[in-house]
C-alpha positions in Angstrom: 2.1 -170.2 -171.4 2.5 -168.2 -168.2 3.4 -170.2 -165.0 0.1 -169.5 -163.2 -2.2 -169.7 -166.3 -5.3 -171.7 -165.3 -5.1 -170.6 -161.7 -8.1 -168.5 -160.5 -7.8 -166.2 -157.6 -10.8 -164.6 -155.9 -9.6 -161.5 -154.0 -11.7 -159.6 -151.5 -9.1 -156.9 -151.2 -8.6 -153.2 -150.6 -5.7 -150.8 -149.9 -2.2 -152.1 -150.7 -1.1 -155.3 -149.0 -3.4 -157.9 -150.7 -3.7 -156.0 -154.0 0.1 -155.9 -154.2 0.2 -159.7 -153.6 -2.5 -160.5 -156.2 -1.0 -158.3 -158.8 2.2 -160.4 -158.6 0.0 -163.5 -159.2 -1.7 -161.8 -162.1 1.7 -160.8 -163.6 2.4 -164.6 -163.8 -0.9 -165.4 -165.6 -3.3 -166.1 -162.7 -6.9 -164.9 -163.3 -7.5 -162.5 -160.4 -11.2 -161.6 -159.8 -11.2 -158.5 -157.6 -14.3 -158.3 -155.5 -15.2 -154.6 -154.8 -18.0 -152.8 -152.9 -20.7 -151.4 -155.2 -20.4 -147.7 -156.1 -17.3 -147.0 -154.0 -15.0 -150.0 -154.7 -11.5 -150.4 -153.2 -10.9 -147.2 -151.3 -7.4 -147.1 -152.7 -9.1 -145.9 -155.9 -9.5 -142.6 -154.2 -6.2 -142.1 -152.4 -5.2 -139.5 -154.9 -5.8 -138.4 -158.5 -2.3 -138.0 -159.8 -2.3 -140.5 -162.7 -4.6 -138.5 -165.1 -7.3 -138.6 -162.5 -6.6 -142.1 -161.1 -4.9 -143.0 -157.9 -1.2 -143.8 -158.1 -1.6 -146.5 -155.5 -4.4 -148.1 -157.4 -2.8 -148.2 -160.8 0.4 -149.6 -159.2 -1.3 -152.6 -157.6 -4.3 -153.5 -159.8 -3.3 -154.1 -163.4 -4.3 -157.4 -165.1 -7.3 -158.0 -162.8 -11.1 -158.3 -163.4 -13.3 -156.2 -161.2 -16.7 -157.4 -160.0 -18.9 -155.4 -157.6 -20.8 -157.4 -155.0 -22.7 -156.5 -151.9 -21.3 -159.2 -149.6 -23.8 -158.1 -146.9 -26.7 -159.3 -149.1 -27.7 -162.9 -149.6 -27.4 -162.4 -153.3 -23.8 -161.2 -153.1 -22.9 -164.1 -150.8 -24.4 -166.6 -153.2 -22.4 -165.2 -156.1 -19.2 -165.4 -154.0 -20.1 -169.1 -153.2 -20.4 -169.8 -156.9 -17.1 -168.1 -157.6 -15.4 -170.3 -155.0 -16.6 -173.4 -156.7 -14.1 -172.8 -159.5 -11.5 -170.9 -157.6 -8.0 -172.1 -156.6 -7.3 -169.3 -154.1 -9.4 -167.0 -151.9 -7.4 -164.2 -150.5 -8.9 -161.4 -148.3 -7.9 -158.6 -145.9 -11.2 -157.8 -144.3 -11.3 -157.1 -140.6 -10.3 -160.1 -138.5 -13.3 -162.5 -138.2 -15.3 -160.7 -140.9 -15.1 -163.6 -143.4 -16.4 -166.0 -140.8 -19.2 -163.6 -139.8 -20.3 -163.6 -143.5 -20.6 -167.4 -143.4 -17.3 -168.2 -145.1 -15.3 -169.9 -142.3 -11.9 -170.9 -143.8 -12.0 -174.4 -142.2 -15.5 -175.1 -143.5 -14.5 -173.7 -147.0 -11.6 -176.2 -147.1 -14.0 -179.0 -146.1 -16.3 -178.1 -148.9 -13.6 -177.4 -151.4 -10.6 -179.6 -150.4 -8.2 -178.0 -153.0 -9.0 -174.4 -152.2 -6.2 -172.2 -150.7 -7.6 -169.6 -148.3 -5.3 -166.8 -147.4 -6.2 -164.1 -144.8 -4.0 -161.0 -144.2 -4.5 -158.8 -141.2 -2.6 -156.3 -139.2 -1.8 -158.3 -136.1 -3.2 -161.8 -136.7 -6.5 -163.3 -135.8 -5.7 -164.0 -132.1 -4.0 -162.2 -129.2 -4.6 -158.9 -127.5 -4.0 -156.9 -130.7 -6.3 -159.0 -132.9 -9.0 -156.3 -133.3 -6.7 -153.3 -133.2 -6.9 -151.2 -136.4 -3.7 -151.5 -138.4 -2.5 -149.1 -141.0 1.0 -149.2 -142.5 2.4 -146.3 -140.4 1.0 -147.8 -137.2 2.5 -151.2 -137.9 5.8 -149.6 -138.7 5.6 -148.0 -135.2 4.7 -151.3 -133.4 7.5 -153.2 -135.2 10.1 -150.6 -134.2 10.9 -149.5 -137.7 10.0 -145.9 -137.0 12.3 -145.9 -134.0 15.2 -146.7 -136.4 14.4 -144.3 -139.2 15.0 -140.6 -139.4 17.4 -138.3 -137.6 18.5 -138.4 -133.9 15.8 -135.8 -133.1 13.0 -137.0 -135.4 11.8 -140.6 -135.8 10.2 -141.1 -139.2 8.2 -143.6 -141.2 9.7 -145.0 -144.4 8.7 -143.2 -147.5 6.9 -146.2 -148.9 4.4 -148.6 -147.4 6.9 -151.1 -145.9 4.5 -153.0 -143.7 2.0 -153.4 -146.5 4.6 -154.5 -149.0 6.2 -157.0 -146.6 2.9 -158.6 -145.9 1.9 -158.6 -149.5 5.1 -160.3 -150.6 4.7 -163.0 -147.9 1.1 -163.5 -149.0 2.4 -163.9 -152.6 5.1 -166.4 -151.7 2.9 -168.2 -149.3 0.3 -168.8 -152.0 2.9 -170.0 -154.4 4.2 -172.4 -151.7 0.6 -173.7 -151.1 0.1 -174.2 -154.8 3.3 -176.3 -155.0 2.3 -178.2 -151.9 -1.1 -178.9 -153.4 0.6 -180.6 -156.4 2.1 -183.1 -153.9 -0.8 -183.6 -151.6 -3.9 -182.8 -153.7 -5.1 -180.6 -150.9 -5.4 -176.9 -150.3 -4.4 -175.0 -147.2 -5.3 -172.1 -144.8 -2.7 -169.3 -144.8 -2.6 -166.5 -142.3 -0.3 -163.5 -142.5 0.0 -160.5 -140.2 1.6 -157.2 -141.2 3.4 -157.1 -137.8 5.0 -160.5 -138.2 5.9 -159.9 -141.9 7.6 -156.6 -141.1 9.1 -158.2 -138.0 11.0 -160.7 -140.2 12.7 -157.7 -141.8 13.7 -156.3 -138.5 16.1 -159.1 -137.6 19.4 -157.2 -137.5 18.3 -154.3 -135.3 16.3 -156.7 -133.1 19.3 -158.9 -132.4 21.6 -155.9 -132.1 19.3 -154.5 -129.4 18.3 -157.6 -127.6 21.8 -159.0 -127.2 23.9 -155.8 -127.5 22.1 -154.0 -124.7 21.5 -150.8 -126.6 19.1 -149.5 -129.3 20.6 -148.7 -132.8 20.9 -145.0 -133.2 18.9 -143.0 -135.8 21.4 -141.6 -138.2 19.4 -140.2 -141.0 20.6 -141.6 -144.4 23.9 -142.9 -142.9 24.4 -146.4 -141.7 24.0 -146.7 -137.9 27.1 -148.9 -137.3 29.3 -148.7 -140.4 31.2 -145.6 -141.5 31.7 -144.0 -144.0 28.4 -145.3 -145.3 26.0 -142.6 -146.3 25.6 -139.1 -147.8 28.4 -136.5 -148.4 28.0 -133.0 -149.9 30.0 -132.0 -153.0 31.2 -128.7 -154.3 28.3 -128.4 -156.8 25.7 -128.5 -154.0 24.7 -132.1 -154.8 25.0 -135.2 -152.6 26.8 -138.4 -153.3 26.4 -141.6 -151.3 29.2 -144.1 -150.8 29.6 -147.2 -148.7 32.7 -149.0 -147.3 32.5 -152.5 -146.1 36.0 -153.4 -144.8 39.4 -152.1 -143.9 40.9 -152.8 -147.3 38.3 -150.5 -148.9 39.0 -147.8 -146.2 42.7 -147.7 -147.1 41.9 -147.5 -150.9 39.3 -144.8 -150.1 41.9 -142.6 -148.3 44.5 -143.2 -151.1 42.4 -142.8 -154.2 39.4 -140.8 -153.3 40.5 -138.5 -150.5 44.1 -138.4 -151.9 45.2 -138.5 -148.3 46.7 -141.9 -147.4 47.8 -140.8 -143.9 44.1 -140.7 -142.8 43.9 -144.5 -143.1 46.2 -145.0 -140.1 45.0 -142.1 -138.0 44.2 -143.8 -134.6 40.8 -142.1 -134.6 39.8 -143.9 -137.8 41.9 -147.1 -138.1 38.9 -149.4 -137.3 35.2 -149.3 -138.3 34.1 -148.9 -134.6 36.4 -145.9 -134.2 35.2 -144.3 -137.5 31.6 -144.8 -136.5 32.3 -143.3 -133.0 34.1 -140.3 -134.6 31.9 -139.9 -137.6 31.3 -136.2 -137.2 35.0 -135.4 -137.4 35.5 -137.8 -140.3 32.5 -136.4 -142.2 34.1 -132.9 -142.0 37.4 -134.2 -143.4 35.6 -136.1 -146.2 33.4 -133.2 -147.2 36.4 -130.8 -147.0 38.1 -133.0 -149.6 34.9 -133.0 -151.8 34.3 -129.2 -151.6 36.4 -128.5 -154.7 34.8 -131.3 -156.7 31.5 -131.7 -158.5 29.4 -134.7 -157.7 30.3 -136.3 -161.0 34.0 -135.9 -160.2 33.5 -137.5 -156.8 31.7 -140.4 -158.4 34.4 -140.8 -161.0 37.0 -141.1 -158.2 34.8 -143.6 -156.3 34.3 -145.7 -159.5 38.1 -145.7 -160.2 38.7 -146.9 -156.6 35.9 -149.5 -157.0 34.1 -148.0 -153.9 30.3 -148.5 -153.9 28.4 -145.3 -154.6 25.2 -143.7 -155.8 23.7 -140.4 -156.7 20.8 -139.0 -154.6 18.0 -139.4 -157.2 14.5 -138.0 -156.9 11.6 -139.8 -158.4 11.8 -138.0 -161.7 15.5 -139.1 -161.9 14.4 -142.7 -161.2 11.6 -142.5 -163.8 14.3 -141.5 -166.3 17.1 -143.8 -165.0 19.5 -144.8 -167.8 19.9 -148.3 -166.4 16.1 -149.0 -166.7 16.1 -147.5 -170.2 19.2 -149.6 -171.3 17.6 -152.8 -170.0 14.2 -152.1 -171.6 12.4 -152.3 -168.3 9.4 -150.1 -169.2 6.1 -151.2 -170.8 2.7 -149.6 -171.2 -0.5 -150.5 -169.4 -4.0 -149.5 -170.4 -6.2 -147.8 -167.9 -9.7 -146.2 -168.1 -7.9 -142.9 -168.6 -5.4 -144.0 -171.3 -2.1 -145.8 -171.4 0.5 -145.2 -168.7 4.1 -146.4 -168.4 4.7 -149.3 -166.0 7.8 -151.1 -164.9 8.0 -154.7 -165.9 8.1 -157.2 -162.9 11.6 -157.4 -161.5 12.0 -161.2 -162.0 13.1 -162.0 -165.5 13.0 -165.5 -166.9 14.1 -166.8 -170.3 11.1 -167.2 -172.6 8.7 -165.7 -170.1 6.8 -162.5 -171.0 4.8 -161.4 -168.0 1.3 -160.0 -168.2 0.8 -156.3 -168.4 -3.0 -156.1 -168.9 -5.3 -153.2 -168.2 -6.2 -151.6 -164.9 -10.0 -152.3 -164.5 -12.8 -149.8 -164.0 -14.9 -150.4 -161.0 -17.3 -153.3 -161.8 -16.0 -153.5 -165.4 -16.3 -157.3 -165.5 -19.4 -157.8 -163.3 -21.8 -158.8 -166.1 -19.3 -161.0 -167.8 -18.4 -162.9 -164.7 -22.1 -163.3 -163.6 -22.9 -164.7 -167.0 -20.1 -167.2 -166.7 -21.8 -168.3 -163.5 -25.1 -168.6 -165.3 -26.6 -165.6 -163.4 -28.4 -163.3 -165.9 -30.2 -160.9 -163.5 -27.4 -158.7 -162.3 -29.5 -155.8 -160.9 -29.0 -156.8 -157.2 -25.2 -157.2 -157.5 -24.2 -153.7 -158.5 
């Protein structure tokens, strides 16, 4: 039996943040009923067509769910939602701030009517304050939280290559709901949860925030290198490939000079004999390191780093990651059904003895509408699609 088996989640969701959260709940056995707009559905269904005609974003975040199409602007649609909430444990939504209340589903009143219900609302900036009604997309929240100011090169600030703000908010929604479920076991009551993308991503910004607020200067953008630790980042090798390595302390620096650079004298060079000095003189040191690597292939450099027990990595692209030997060796791949055939999918990252997480199909738009309406005793479905 999966940990969340018997838990029903009604999700009025779109894009990434909430679908990412509810997929984690579905992985653990929760029944997730995904409420979508008639005809168009979750707009993430149309972000791209790369997975045999389906959106890569959508297949990533929506396996193991049931899709029902409802027009929540109509009285019929609102009545169906009300019926769904009678048997639900969780309502989660990322509509525009205040939209749920305007539809007649005020969270406080819902809790009065259904004392065990957990209502989770996710928005860009929260439901109060001067930014409450400001449109919030992942890139824009990354900008507001300062993440873009830290990412990229000295000349070019950049967003992260993944939806960091969405994922941060989605994970806090997921863990917040789990916490509320545990709390309900103690108190017998549900709860109202609010999560903002800005505040979720802000939690991840702790180190640079403190560094700037109390250090009096902004962290520098250093591309793929660490902004304050060196050597920690990419180095070119003789075969044209790039190897990353990271040193954490002075002991590793001495070993790196002796066993990787084969030049122990560098360790005591007054330009490099402390991390702050190495970071200050990183361009000179980078030239010395890459001069040592120019006669070596990337595999030979990694072999030296491994022998010296210095942390390292290859610069993989997504195809390399898809074929990563560690994932293969640990049997981390499964298959998931979709309306366009089976696709490979990574198993959830948390493994537990005796627990086989759900990997059920990705639904077609409205695939389960008739089934769910019949469960509710509603036979005439014409006005719901």
